[in-house]
C-alpha atoms as one frame of an Amber mdcrd trajectory, in Angstrom:
protein
   7.132  11.403 -22.447   6.853   9.365 -19.290   4.994  10.510 -16.171   5.561
   8.520 -12.997   3.264   9.225 -10.070   4.955   8.238  -6.808   2.842   7.723
  -3.716   3.973   8.021  -0.095   4.661   4.529   1.294   2.744   5.250   4.494
  -0.397   6.101   2.540   0.013   3.015   0.379   0.249   0.757   3.427  -2.835
   2.237   5.082  -4.804   1.945   1.847  -3.738  -1.653   1.238  -4.500  -2.699
   4.810  -7.952  -1.138   4.731  -8.659  -2.563   1.286  -7.634  -6.101   2.264
  -9.755  -5.984   5.407 -12.778  -4.832   3.404 -12.210  -7.738   1.005 -12.209
 -10.284   3.797  -8.845 -10.408   5.490  -5.216 -11.163   4.951  -5.044 -14.890
   4.375  -2.148 -15.525   1.977  -1.396 -11.807   1.934   0.554 -11.106   5.099
   0.651 -14.744   6.192  -0.689 -14.101   9.655  -4.261 -15.075  10.422  -4.133
 -13.408  13.843  -4.672  -9.984  12.331  -7.685  -8.232  13.829  -8.692 -11.316
  15.798 -11.082 -13.344  13.704 -10.493 -11.902  10.256 -13.833 -12.732   8.731
 -15.735 -11.301  11.679 -13.648  -8.116  11.682 -13.935  -7.786   7.906 -17.702
  -8.159   8.126 -17.755  -5.415  10.775 -15.695  -3.109   8.573 -17.862  -3.817
   5.533 -20.929  -2.685   7.495 -19.192   0.423   8.835 -16.790   2.105   6.385
 -15.783   4.634   9.056 -14.557   1.895  11.421 -10.886   2.760  10.986 -11.487
   6.464  11.436 -12.581   5.676  14.980 -10.144   2.773  15.525  -6.933   3.853
  13.789  -4.662   1.760  15.996  -6.334  -1.462  14.895  -5.472  -0.832  11.265
  -1.768  -0.819  12.041  -1.761  -3.396  14.830   0.310  -6.125  13.190   3.903
  -5.139  12.607   4.863  -8.138  10.451   2.130  -7.318   7.956   3.180  -3.671
   7.775   6.794  -4.708   7.160   5.662  -7.114   4.415   3.652  -4.375   2.706
   6.460  -1.810   3.047   9.009  -4.249   1.581   6.676  -5.077  -1.309   6.094
  -1.398  -2.073   9.793  -0.487  -1.753  10.735  -3.265  -4.196   8.091  -2.095
  -6.626   9.289   1.516  -6.490  12.945   0.435  -6.855  12.040  -1.599  -9.949
  10.084   1.319 -11.388  12.976   3.729 -10.794  15.366   1.343 -12.583  13.065
   1.363 -15.594  12.866   5.159 -15.452  16.670   5.417 -15.339  16.936   3.292
 -18.509  14.231   5.360 -20.176  16.104   8.565 -19.280  19.345   7.183 -20.731
  17.643   6.189 -23.950  15.312   9.150 -24.503  16.712  11.945 -22.317  16.085
  13.094 -18.779  13.660  15.790 -19.915  11.259  13.083 -21.143  10.745  11.602
 -17.655   8.767  13.392 -14.963   8.247  12.118 -11.432   5.329  13.593  -9.491
   4.524  13.012  -5.828   0.873  11.855  -5.636   0.219  13.753  -2.419   1.368
  16.973  -4.081  -1.186  16.784  -6.895
């Protein structure tokens, strides 16, 4: 049996953005060093205060090009996964593949 847990793209993007900022910024990730002003300074601020984005939600999603990059990456990943699942269903039967929405667990 194959269980595929699918996560809402919006939640994935928010998680990835917050995670990358905590790790030190987006250099070579979204290819735009303007994100959050001085990345290292902003990342240091976030590392000291894990609730920063709860109070400043707009800053997390302030760079459209990065969000588009992340959404495209995630969409491609899900498409590839669904292709694999389709092949698995053909080979082993549809009843052997289960897709679960992460947010519904």
